[in-house]
C-alpha positions in Angstrom: -0.1 0.2 -0.1 1.1 3.5 -0.8 -0.1 6.5 1.1 0.8 10.1 0.5 -0.7 13.3 2.2 -0.2 16.8 0.9 -1.4 20.4 2.4 -3.2 22.9 0.9 -1.8 26.6 0.6 -2.5 29.9 2.0 -1.2 33.3 -0.1 0.4 35.7 2.3 1.1 38.3 -0.6 1.3 38.3 -4.2 -2.2 37.8 -5.4 -3.3 38.4 -9.3 0.4 40.0 -10.0 1.8 36.7 -9.5 0.4 35.8 -12.6 2.4 38.5 -14.4 5.8 37.3 -12.8 5.6 39.2 -9.4 7.1 37.0 -6.3 4.4 35.5 -4.1 4.8 34.6 -0.5 3.0 31.3 0.4 2.6 28.9 3.3 0.8 25.6 3.5 -2.6 25.1 5.2 -3.2 22.8 8.0 -5.7 21.0 5.5 -4.5 17.6 4.1 -5.5 15.7 0.7 -4.7 11.8 1.2 -4.2 9.5 -1.6 -4.0 5.8 -1.0 -3.0 3.1 -3.9 -3.4 -0.4 -3.1 -3.4 -3.8 -5.4 -6.2 -4.3 -7.3 -6.8 -7.9 -8.8 -9.0 -7.3 -12.0 -8.7 -3.7 -13.0 -8.0 -0.2 -12.1 -10.5 1.4 -9.9 -10.8 5.0 -8.3 -12.9 6.0 -5.1 -13.0 9.4 -4.0 -14.7 11.7 -1.3 -16.0 13.6 -4.0 -18.3 10.9 -5.0 -19.7 7.7 -3.6 -21.5 4.6 -4.8 -19.4 2.1 -6.7 -15.7 2.2 -7.6 -15.1 4.1 -11.2 -13.1 1.6 -13.4 -10.5 3.0 -15.8 -7.9 1.8 -18.4 -4.8 3.2 -19.7 -3.4 3.2 -23.3 0.0 4.7 -24.4 -1.3 8.6 -23.9 -4.6 8.6 -22.6 -6.9 7.3 -19.2 -10.3 5.9 -20.3 -13.2 5.5 -17.9 -15.2 2.7 -18.3 -18.2 3.8 -18.1 -17.9 7.2 -17.9 -19.2 8.8 -15.1 -22.4 10.9 -14.9 -20.5 13.8 -13.9 -17.2 13.6 -15.6 -15.6 16.3 -13.8 -15.6 14.1 -10.7 -12.6 12.3 -12.4 -11.3 15.1 -14.7 -8.3 15.8 -12.2 -7.3 12.0 -12.2 -7.6 11.9 -16.0 -5.2 15.0 -16.3 -2.9 13.4 -14.0 -2.6 10.2 -15.4 -2.6 11.8 -19.3 0.4 14.0 -17.8 2.2 10.9 -16.5 1.6 8.9 -19.6 2.6 11.4 -22.0 5.8 11.9 -20.4 6.5 8.2 -19.7 6.6 8.5 -16.0 4.0 5.7 -16.0 3.3 2.8 -18.2 0.1 1.9 -19.6 0.4 -1.9 -18.5 1.4 -0.6 -14.8 0.4 -2.8 -11.8 -3.4 -2.9 -11.5 -4.3 -0.6 -8.7 -7.0 0.8 -6.6 -6.9 4.4 -5.8 -8.6 6.3 -3.3 -9.0 10.4 -3.2 -9.8 12.1 0.3 -10.2 15.6 0.0 -12.8 16.1 3.0 -10.5 18.1 4.8 -11.2 20.9 2.1 -14.8 20.9 2.7 -17.0 22.3 5.2 -19.1 19.5 6.8 -22.0 21.9 7.8 -22.4 23.4 4.5 -20.7 21.6 1.7 -18.6 24.5 0.8 -15.0 24.2 -0.3 -12.6 26.1 1.9 -10.7 27.6 -0.7 -7.0 26.7 0.3 -5.9 24.8 -2.8 -7.5 21.4 -2.8 -7.2 20.4 -6.3 -3.6 21.4 -6.2 -3.1 19.4 -3.3 -4.8 16.4 -4.7 -3.1 16.9 -8.0 0.4 16.7 -6.2 -0.7 13.9 -3.9 -1.6 11.6 -7.1 1.8 12.5 -8.8 3.6 11.6 -5.9 1.8 8.3 -5.3 1.8 7.2 -8.8 5.4 7.7 -9.1 5.9 5.9 -6.2 3.8 3.0 -7.2 5.5 2.9 -10.7 8.8 2.7 -8.6 9.9 6.0 -10.2 12.9 8.3 -8.8 11.4 11.3 -7.4 12.4 14.7 -6.2 10.5 18.2 -5.8 11.3 19.6 -9.1 10.0 16.6 -11.1 6.9 16.6 -9.0 6.3 20.1 -9.5 7.0 20.2 -13.3 4.4 17.2 -13.6 1.8 18.5 -11.3 1.9 21.6 -12.8 1.3 20.3 -16.4 -1.5 18.3 -15.3 -3.1 21.0 -13.1 -2.6 23.4 -15.7 -4.7 21.1 -18.0 -7.1 20.3 -15.6 -7.8 24.2 -15.3 -7.7 25.0 -18.9 -4.2 27.0 -18.8 -5.3 29.6 -16.0 -3.3 30.1 -12.8 0.2 30.6 -12.0 1.1 27.1 -10.4 1.7 28.9 -7.1 -0.6 26.7 -5.3 1.2 23.6 -6.9 4.7 24.7 -5.6 3.3 25.4 -2.0 1.9 22.0 -2.0 4.9 20.2 -3.4 7.4 21.9 -1.0 5.3 21.8 2.0 6.7 25.0 3.5 6.8 28.5 3.5 8.1 29.8 -0.2 8.6 32.7 -2.5 7.3 31.8 -5.8 8.2 33.5 -8.9 7.7 32.6 -12.6 8.0 28.5 -11.8 10.9 29.0 -9.5 10.4 28.5 -5.6 12.6 29.5 -2.9 12.3 28.1 0.7 12.0 30.6 3.6 12.6 30.6 7.0 9.5 32.0 9.1 10.6 35.7 10.2 10.9 36.1 14.0 7.9 38.1 15.5 5.6 37.9 12.5 2.2 36.5 13.3 -0.4 35.4 10.8 -3.8 34.1 11.6 -6.0 32.4 8.8 -9.8 32.7 9.1 -12.5 31.0 7.1 -15.0 33.7 6.1 -17.9 30.9 5.8 -18.4 31.2 2.1 -16.7 29.9 -1.1 -15.5 31.9 -3.9 -14.4 30.6 -7.6 -11.0 31.5 -8.6 -11.8 30.6 -12.1 -14.8 32.9 -12.3 -12.6 35.8 -11.1 -10.1 35.0 -13.6 -12.2 34.9 -16.2 -13.6 38.5 -15.2 -10.3 39.4 -15.0 -9.4 38.4 -18.5 -12.4 40.4 -20.0 -11.3 43.7 -18.0 -7.8 43.2 -19.2 -8.9 42.8 -22.8 -10.9 46.2 -22.8 -8.7 48.2 -20.3 -5.1 47.0 -21.0 -3.7 50.6 -20.1 -5.6 50.6 -16.4 -4.5 46.7 -16.1 -0.9 47.2 -16.8 -0.8 50.5 -14.5 -2.3 48.6 -11.6 0.0 45.4 -12.4 2.9 47.5 -12.2 2.4 49.1 -9.1 1.5 45.8 -7.5 4.5 44.0 -8.7 6.7 46.8 -7.2 5.1 46.2 -3.7 5.5 42.5 -4.0 9.1 42.7 -4.8 9.6 44.9 -1.9 7.8 42.4 0.1 9.7 39.5 -1.3 13.1 41.2 -0.4 12.0 41.7 3.3 11.6 37.8 3.7 14.9 37.2 1.7 16.9 39.7 4.1 19.4 38.0 6.5 17.2 39.1 9.7 13.8 40.3 8.3 11.9 43.0 10.3 8.5 41.6 11.0 6.9 45.1 11.5 8.1 46.3 8.1 6.9 43.1 6.6 3.2 43.8 8.0 3.5 47.5 6.7 4.5 46.4 3.5 1.6 43.8 3.1 -0.4 46.6 4.5 0.3 48.5 1.3 0.3 45.7 -1.1 -3.5 44.8 0.2 -4.3 48.8 -0.5 -3.1 48.4 -3.9 -4.9 45.1 -4.5 -8.0 46.7 -3.2 -7.6 49.6 -5.7 -6.8 47.1 -8.7 -10.1 45.0 -7.6 -12.0 48.0 -7.5 -11.0 49.3 -11.0 -11.5 45.7 -12.3 -14.9 45.2 -11.1 -13.8 42.1 -9.1 -15.3 41.3 -5.7 -12.0 40.4 -3.8 -13.3 42.1 -1.0 -16.3 40.6 -0.1 -18.8 41.7 2.4 -17.3 38.9 5.0 -13.9 40.1 4.1 -14.4 43.8 4.5 -16.3 43.2 7.7 -13.3 41.3 8.9 -10.8 44.0 7.6 -12.9 46.9 9.4 -12.6 45.1 12.6 -9.0 44.5 12.3 -8.0 48.1 11.2 -9.8 49.4 14.4 -7.6 47.1 16.4 -4.3 47.8 14.7 -3.9 44.6 12.8 -3.7 44.3 9.1 -6.2 42.1 7.3 -6.4 40.8 3.7 -7.8 38.1 1.5 -5.8 35.0 0.8 -5.8 34.1 -2.8 -8.4 35.3 -5.4 -10.7 37.0 -2.6 -14.5 37.0 -2.7 -14.7 34.5 -0.3 -12.6 31.4 1.4 -9.9 32.6 3.4 -8.5 35.7 4.8 -5.3 36.6 7.0 -4.8 38.6 9.9 -1.0 40.1 10.4 0.4 41.6 13.5 3.5 41.7 15.6 1.5 42.1 18.7 0.1 38.8 20.2 -2.1 40.8 22.6 -3.7 42.6 19.6 -4.2 39.5 17.9 -5.8 37.7 21.0 -8.1 40.5 21.3 -9.4 40.2 17.7 -9.7 36.4 18.0 -11.7 36.7 21.1 -14.6 39.0 18.9 -14.8 36.3 16.2 -18.0 34.3 15.8 -18.2 30.6 15.7 -18.2 30.3 11.8 -15.0 32.3 11.6 -13.2 30.4 14.3 -14.1 26.8 13.1 -11.1 26.9 11.0 -8.7 29.4 12.5 -5.1 28.5 12.7 -2.2 30.4 13.5 0.8 30.3 11.1 4.0 29.4 13.3 7.1 31.3 13.7 10.1 28.9 12.9 8.3 26.8 10.8 5.6 26.9 8.0 3.5 24.4 9.7 0.0 25.7 10.6 -0.9 25.2 14.4 -4.2 24.9 15.5 -5.7 27.1 17.9 -9.2 27.6 19.5 -10.8 30.7 20.8 -13.1 31.1 23.5 -15.3 34.5 23.9 -14.7 34.4 27.8 -10.9 33.3 27.9 -7.7 33.8 26.1 -6.3 32.2 23.0 -5.3 28.5 23.9 -2.9 26.4 21.9 -3.3 22.8 21.2 -1.2 19.9 19.5 0.3 21.0 16.3 -0.6 19.2 13.2 2.7 17.9 11.7 
């Protein structure tokens, strides 16, 4: 049996500008996708937390995966199909590989009560987990550059060519990174920098946001270029701070505040609802308490981040969150880019619990 776990991603800085080659800072989330492969007797099959009922059978030719019969909802197996097709095309697996049962579990990326996606890179995490598991199943030598390149190709195929692959890079390296133009640099966590992740209670579609952006860019190329130039300049400044020998956490927070301001201006000009009502409510509350708040990723829903260097200010902010907002709260830890869970009681102080490792 082969078992692989891969965590999702949170974008700290560089949203949208990363598409145009700006550096982005990302950290892994605490949510994990799991892929397990066992030996099968008669045919290849896949089961997934995304669909129930019977296992879905599939076969392999030299360049394609075929599902027999095709599922009622083809999208339920489209990511696996893209991964298999990519690995076959690049001769990393063979059409006559040992028969296997593939099980995909991405349930940690779904809110149990509402059924909403949490928006922390579930497809990227599953994609990387599938690549790692299938390479191991086929006894292939493996390293992070190979996994990233294959997963990036498969995920790009899955997304129709959209996206920067920053999420794939984070899922591959599983630590704090600076990502720029398909290259990743591993970072240490700056001393004194406190970042808490908060789920807004609603989902957002990155694909739809990027489609809207494409339309606006086509008709407002000059405005698009102006905003992108400004955001890229600020993003470069943020990245340089993370790369400095002794990163200053206060300066990092200040620069990310400026990036958030430019992101909000860009979103307003493009007509993108990056700062949803839920995000704006949290942002207003954060500003009132001398904190920085920003959406993480495309925005419109999903996760936001609260940044500070003052633990007392962060604690007071957390105590005012409602139960939905605290459900998936995590503190991105100093010293390591591993999400450390904490719970907030409205009548007490912030409590730490066992790290997820």
